[in-house]
Kinemage of the C-alpha trace (Angstrom):
@kinemage 1
@onewidth
@group {chain A} dominant
@subgroup {mainchain}
@vectorlist {calphas} color= white
{ca met a 1} P 4.129 -17.949 -30.634
{ca asp a 2} L 4.047 -14.397 -29.324
{ca ser a 3} L 7.339 -13.774 -27.508
{ca asn a 4} L 5.575 -11.418 -25.110
{ca lys a 5} L 3.177 -14.097 -23.880
{ca ile a 6} L 4.177 -15.972 -20.729
{ca ile a 7} L 2.701 -19.402 -20.048
{ca ile a 8} L 2.865 -20.059 -16.315
{ca glu a 9} L 0.744 -23.199 -16.115
{ca asn a 10} L -2.020 -24.851 -18.030
{ca asn a 11} L -2.920 -28.278 -16.741
{ca gly a 12} L -6.636 -27.692 -16.464
{ca ser a 13} L -9.471 -30.105 -16.832
{ca asn a 14} L -12.923 -29.905 -18.297
{ca trp a 15} L -14.441 -30.334 -14.847
{ca val a 16} L -15.542 -27.234 -12.988
{ca arg a 17} L -14.530 -28.762 -9.654
{ca leu a 18} L -10.913 -28.933 -10.817
{ca glu a 19} L -11.088 -25.346 -12.007
{ca leu a 20} L -12.306 -24.298 -8.575
{ca lys a 21} L -9.401 -26.214 -7.047
{ca lys a 22} L -7.061 -24.234 -9.268
{ca ile a 23} L -8.674 -21.047 -7.995
{ca trp a 24} L -7.648 -22.126 -4.503
{ca asn a 25} L -4.142 -22.889 -5.749
{ca tyr a 26} L -3.990 -19.353 -7.160
{ca arg a 27} L -5.205 -17.737 -3.920
{ca ser a 28} L -1.909 -15.873 -3.551
{ca leu a 29} L -2.542 -14.254 -6.941
{ca ile a 30} L -6.069 -13.282 -5.843
{ca lys a 31} L -4.574 -11.743 -2.705
{ca leu a 32} L -1.938 -9.890 -4.753
{ca phe a 33} L -4.495 -8.439 -7.188
{ca thr a 34} L -6.862 -7.535 -4.332
{ca leu a 35} L -4.234 -5.675 -2.311
{ca arg a 36} L -3.000 -3.933 -5.449
{ca asp a 37} L -6.452 -2.595 -6.306
{ca ile a 38} L -7.180 -1.556 -2.721
{ca lys a 39} L -3.935 0.420 -2.639
{ca leu a 40} L -4.671 2.031 -5.997
{ca gln a 41} L -8.289 2.919 -5.184
{ca tyr a 42} L -8.080 3.853 -1.531
{ca ile a 43} L -4.622 4.104 0.031
{ca gln a 44} L -2.603 5.784 -2.710
{ca thr a 45} L -5.321 8.294 -3.639
{ca lys a 46} L -5.997 11.541 -1.805
{ca phe a 47} L -9.734 11.154 -1.344
{ca gly a 48} L -10.288 7.423 -1.997
{ca met a 49} L -10.926 6.331 1.587
{ca ile a 50} L -12.680 9.596 2.468
{ca trp a 51} L -15.007 9.153 -0.506
{ca ser a 52} L -16.014 5.687 0.748
{ca phe a 53} L -17.058 7.178 4.093
{ca val a 54} L -18.831 10.068 2.366
{ca gln a 55} L -20.828 7.606 0.233
{ca ala a 56} L -21.964 5.614 3.264
{ca ile a 57} L -22.799 8.683 5.374
{ca thr a 58} L -24.654 10.380 2.510
{ca ala a 59} L -26.677 7.220 1.831
{ca ala a 60} L -27.574 6.999 5.525
{ca phe a 61} L -28.713 10.637 5.595
{ca val a 62} L -30.804 10.379 2.410
{ca ile a 63} L -32.664 7.156 3.247
{ca asn a 64} L -33.356 8.332 6.786
{ca leu a 65} L -34.700 11.665 5.554
{ca phe a 66} L -37.024 10.306 2.857
{ca phe a 67} L -38.087 6.933 4.217
{ca gly a 68} L -37.595 7.326 7.939
{ca ile a 69} L -38.722 10.912 8.563
{ca leu a 70} L -40.942 11.911 5.624
{ca leu a 71} L -42.601 8.580 4.757
{ca lys a 72} L -42.207 7.137 8.265
{ca phe a 73} L -41.877 3.471 7.357
{ca glu a 74} L -42.800 1.203 10.250
{ca thr a 75} L -39.930 -1.078 11.276
{ca gly a 76} L -41.246 -2.795 14.379
{ca gly a 77} L -39.808 -0.444 16.953
{ca ile a 78} L -36.266 -0.471 15.545
{ca pro a 79} L -34.924 2.974 14.560
{ca tyr a 80} L -35.449 3.206 10.816
{ca leu a 81} L -31.831 3.975 9.985
{ca ile a 82} L -30.567 0.974 11.947
{ca tyr a 83} L -33.152 -1.211 10.207
{ca ala a 84} L -32.531 0.016 6.651
{ca phe a 85} L -28.782 0.671 6.589
{ca pro a 86} L -27.727 -3.025 6.538
{ca gly a 87} L -29.985 -3.569 3.519
{ca leu a 88} L -28.453 -0.631 1.705
{ca met a 89} L -24.970 -1.902 2.529
{ca ala a 90} L -25.821 -5.352 1.137
{ca trp a 91} L -27.273 -3.887 -2.054
{ca tyr a 92} L -24.284 -1.582 -2.540
{ca tyr a 93} L -21.912 -4.551 -2.313
{ca phe a 94} L -24.090 -6.568 -4.699
{ca ser a 95} L -23.998 -3.706 -7.222
{ca phe a 96} L -20.228 -3.383 -6.742
{ca ile a 97} L -19.751 -7.057 -7.633
{ca leu a 98} L -21.986 -6.766 -10.708
{ca asn a 99} L -20.122 -3.714 -11.998
{ca asn a 100} L -16.567 -4.776 -11.221
{ca ser a 101} L -16.646 -8.567 -11.487
{ca gly a 102} L -19.014 -8.463 -14.457
{ca asn a 103} L -16.541 -6.312 -16.363
{ca ala a 104} L -13.432 -8.097 -15.089
{ca leu a 105} L -12.356 -9.813 -18.321
{ca val a 106} L -12.840 -6.832 -20.628
{ca ser a 107} L -11.002 -4.470 -18.281
{ca ser a 108} L -8.087 -6.903 -17.803
{ca gln a 109} L -7.272 -7.560 -21.452
{ca his a 110} L -3.646 -6.480 -21.049
{ca ile a 111} L -3.034 -9.180 -18.427
{ca ile a 112} L -4.986 -11.957 -20.154
{ca lys a 113} L -3.002 -11.588 -23.381
{ca lys a 114} L 0.374 -11.918 -21.660
{ca val a 115} L 0.044 -14.247 -18.680
{ca tyr a 116} L -1.790 -17.538 -18.205
{ca phe a 117} L -3.838 -18.052 -15.058
{ca pro a 118} L -7.395 -19.283 -14.433
{ca lys a 119} L -9.586 -16.453 -15.706
{ca leu a 120} L -12.018 -16.990 -12.843
{ca val a 121} L -9.403 -15.288 -10.684
{ca leu a 122} L -10.484 -11.960 -12.184
{ca pro a 123} L -14.169 -11.840 -11.136
{ca phe a 124} L -13.295 -13.470 -7.809
{ca tyr a 125} L -10.644 -10.956 -6.831
{ca arg a 126} L -12.792 -8.001 -7.920
{ca ala a 127} L -15.445 -9.181 -5.460
{ca met a 128} L -12.795 -9.294 -2.719
{ca val a 129} L -11.835 -5.661 -3.358
{ca gly a 130} L -15.377 -4.615 -2.469
{ca leu a 131} L -14.946 -6.029 1.037
{ca phe a 132} L -12.992 -2.879 1.891
{ca asp a 133} L -16.096 -0.788 1.251
{ca val a 134} L -18.161 -3.244 3.314
{ca leu a 135} L -15.762 -2.610 6.197
{ca val a 136} L -16.216 1.159 5.785
{ca trp a 137} L -20.017 0.808 5.786
{ca leu a 138} L -19.823 -1.357 8.906
{ca ile a 139} L -17.802 1.328 10.702
{ca val a 140} L -20.452 3.896 9.793
{ca phe a 141} L -23.190 1.523 10.973
{ca phe a 142} L -21.481 0.983 14.336
{ca cys a 143} L -21.213 4.764 14.740
{ca ile a 144} L -24.961 5.049 14.021
{ca cys a 145} L -25.660 2.423 16.689
{ca val a 146} L -23.607 4.438 19.197
{ca leu a 147} L -25.526 7.624 18.327
{ca tyr a 148} L -28.864 5.870 18.829
{ca gly a 149} L -27.665 3.939 21.870
{ca tyr a 150} L -28.697 0.746 20.097
{ca pro a 151} L -26.988 -2.385 21.489
{ca leu a 152} L -25.498 -5.061 19.251
{ca ser a 153} L -26.031 -8.719 20.096
{ca trp a 154} L -24.117 -11.990 19.744
{ca lys a 155} L -25.706 -12.315 16.290
{ca leu a 156} L -22.946 -10.019 15.044
{ca leu a 157} L -20.652 -13.064 15.148
{ca leu a 158} L -22.715 -14.600 12.323
{ca leu a 159} L -22.037 -11.664 9.984
{ca pro a 160} L -19.553 -13.595 7.760
{ca leu a 161} L -22.496 -15.761 6.570
{ca pro a 162} L -24.533 -12.968 4.880
{ca val a 163} L -21.304 -11.441 3.538
{ca phe a 164} L -20.401 -14.786 1.952
{ca leu a 165} L -23.906 -15.203 0.515
{ca asn a 166} L -23.715 -11.612 -0.757
{ca ile a 167} L -20.563 -12.552 -2.691
{ca ile a 168} L -22.032 -15.791 -4.054
{ca thr a 169} L -25.254 -14.075 -5.149
{ca gly a 170} L -23.339 -11.311 -6.921
{ca leu a 171} L -20.925 -13.718 -8.593
{ca ser a 172} L -23.757 -15.979 -9.797
{ca ile a 173} L -24.669 -13.141 -12.171
{ca ala a 174} L -21.270 -11.495 -12.608
{ca ile a 175} L -19.585 -14.684 -13.844
{ca trp a 176} L -22.201 -14.964 -16.597
{ca leu a 177} L -21.763 -11.295 -17.500
{ca ser a 178} L -17.962 -11.462 -17.521
{ca ala a 179} L -18.056 -14.394 -19.959
{ca leu a 180} L -20.848 -12.994 -22.124
{ca thr a 181} L -19.302 -9.534 -22.488
{ca ile a 182} L -16.309 -11.056 -24.257
{ca arg a 183} L -18.576 -12.171 -27.105
{ca tyr a 184} L -21.389 -9.663 -26.733
{ca arg a 185} L -20.082 -6.328 -25.464
{ca asp a 186} L -23.629 -4.991 -25.106
{ca ala a 187} L -24.325 -7.568 -22.387
{ca phe a 188} L -22.659 -5.265 -19.874
{ca leu a 189} L -25.477 -2.748 -20.406
{ca ile a 190} L -27.782 -5.005 -18.416
{ca ile a 191} L -25.965 -4.162 -15.165
{ca pro a 192} L -27.393 -0.629 -14.679
{ca phe a 193} L -30.854 -2.062 -15.357
{ca leu a 194} L -30.408 -4.838 -12.784
{ca ala a 195} L -29.138 -2.397 -10.165
{ca ala a 196} L -31.798 0.266 -10.815
{ca phe a 197} L -34.815 -2.015 -11.178
{ca gly a 198} L -33.811 -4.660 -8.647
{ca ile a 199} L -33.585 -2.245 -5.734
{ca phe a 200} L -37.315 -1.475 -6.066
{ca val a 201} L -38.405 -5.133 -6.000
{ca thr a 202} L -36.115 -5.978 -3.076
{ca pro a 203} L -36.877 -4.898 0.514
{ca val a 204} L -33.842 -2.646 0.786
{ca phe a 205} L -35.596 0.427 2.197
{ca phe a 206} L -38.763 -1.185 3.509
{ca pro a 207} L -39.859 -4.319 5.427
{ca his a 208} L -41.422 -7.095 3.365
{ca thr a 209} L -44.564 -6.834 5.514
{ca met a 210} L -45.508 -3.753 3.485
{ca ile a 211} L -46.014 -5.988 0.449
{ca pro a 212} L -49.417 -7.709 0.078
{ca glu a 213} L -49.266 -11.229 1.452
{ca gln a 214} L -50.142 -12.869 -1.879
{ca tyr a 215} L -46.821 -11.591 -3.261
{ca his a 216} L -44.641 -12.733 -0.352
{ca ser a 217} L -43.602 -15.884 -2.203
{ca leu a 218} L -41.973 -13.708 -4.876
{ca ile a 219} L -40.020 -11.850 -2.217
{ca phe a 220} L -38.873 -15.105 -0.633
{ca met a 221} L -37.550 -16.280 -4.012
{ca asn a 222} L -35.487 -13.112 -4.392
{ca pro a 223} L -32.000 -14.131 -3.187
{ca met a 224} L -30.965 -10.580 -2.357
{ca ala a 225} L -34.004 -10.285 -0.084
{ca gly a 226} L -32.643 -13.245 1.855
{ca val a 227} L -29.152 -11.742 1.978
{ca ile a 228} L -30.527 -8.435 3.266
{ca glu a 229} L -32.646 -10.115 5.930
{ca leu a 230} L -29.591 -12.041 7.117
{ca tyr a 231} L -27.654 -8.765 7.397
{ca arg a 232} L -30.523 -7.312 9.421
{ca phe a 233} L -30.692 -10.425 11.578
{ca cys a 234} L -26.987 -10.082 12.437
{ca leu a 235} L -26.784 -6.291 12.761
{ca ser a 236} L -30.246 -4.995 13.654
{ca gly a 237} L -31.482 -8.003 15.604
{ca val a 238} L -34.677 -8.590 13.593
{ca ser a 239} L -36.208 -12.057 13.462
{ca leu a 240} L -35.463 -14.194 10.402
{ca asp a 241} L -38.032 -15.998 8.279
{ca val a 242} L -36.462 -19.268 7.086
{ca arg a 243} L -38.504 -19.095 3.866
{ca tyr a 244} L -35.921 -16.610 2.587
{ca leu a 245} L -33.569 -19.567 2.206
{ca tyr a 246} L -35.591 -20.703 -0.827
{ca gly a 247} L -34.148 -17.769 -2.740
{ca phe a 248} L -30.693 -19.315 -2.746
{ca ile a 249} L -31.836 -22.292 -4.832
{ca pro a 250} L -31.751 -20.272 -8.100
{ca val a 251} L -28.412 -18.769 -6.987
{ca val a 252} L -26.818 -22.226 -6.802
{ca ile a 253} L -28.271 -23.213 -10.176
{ca leu a 254} L -27.190 -19.954 -11.818
{ca leu a 255} L -23.708 -20.113 -10.282
{ca val a 256} L -23.017 -23.722 -11.303
{ca ala a 257} L -24.325 -23.116 -14.831
{ca gly a 258} L -22.242 -19.947 -15.042
{ca leu a 259} L -19.103 -21.810 -13.989
{ca phe a 260} L -19.683 -24.429 -16.690
{ca tyr a 261} L -20.246 -21.759 -19.332
{ca phe a 262} L -17.207 -19.777 -18.188
{ca arg a 263} L -15.111 -22.939 -18.328
{ca lys a 264} L -16.404 -23.662 -21.821
{ca val a 265} L -15.392 -20.270 -23.254
{ca glu a 266} L -12.257 -19.683 -21.165
{ca asn a 267} L -9.804 -21.043 -23.725
{ca thr a 268} L -11.167 -18.689 -26.401
{ca ile a 269} L -11.121 -15.545 -24.271
{ca ala a 270} L -7.634 -14.426 -25.280
{ca asp a 271} L -8.596 -14.693 -28.970
{ca leu a 272} L -11.837 -12.731 -28.581
{ca ile a 273} L -10.602 -9.703 -26.652
């Protein structure tokens, strides 16, 4: 046995539900990794936190210029920037989870080879790191609301729900990618495609009413469309079509299947990396 390898605990089961229970038991490790990465990326760097604000402000300026001023998308009387910004924030966080959680196992090889812990900790904690950027984007959004004199409503209290669904939707794909990239390194190349193509078939910059009615069912089955509409419901005060909830059916199926597959290959991960 490798003298450099530390076995902390390994009393797992073949059942995914027990693995998820172990994730909860390792919540202190998730917290430790999350705080470590936040310090490294934002607090202990000169421009880390500033860059997060610059990203959000630049995105707000660009989408407002092209889609709000030049193309003049109709948003039902809501200032375009206040309507579109929550969607952009949701998509940014989704892309963050795909990129960071989807690559979690490959980029953490040095830890996996030396210490035992449930490998699902890695994609989970990477998703938690992105919450810092969500907070930054929310601060920028609140500043935009002040500039426009746009009031927020009690719906803001429901914001944790779309954030949670944003995480689940991202992880339903990222968990598959993190497991597949161990065996097939080229699988990670699908992430830029998903991020680049998906944003054009998801109502991030535009309301779904701009899409011909015969295609609305496809939009309703897009889980990120539902996540974005929930963000807008909480932040911009738009009405919510309950048919968006159908989109979370494939998320649940994909997530559960991904957890089973991840569990199946977990014991071979250290040998493959």
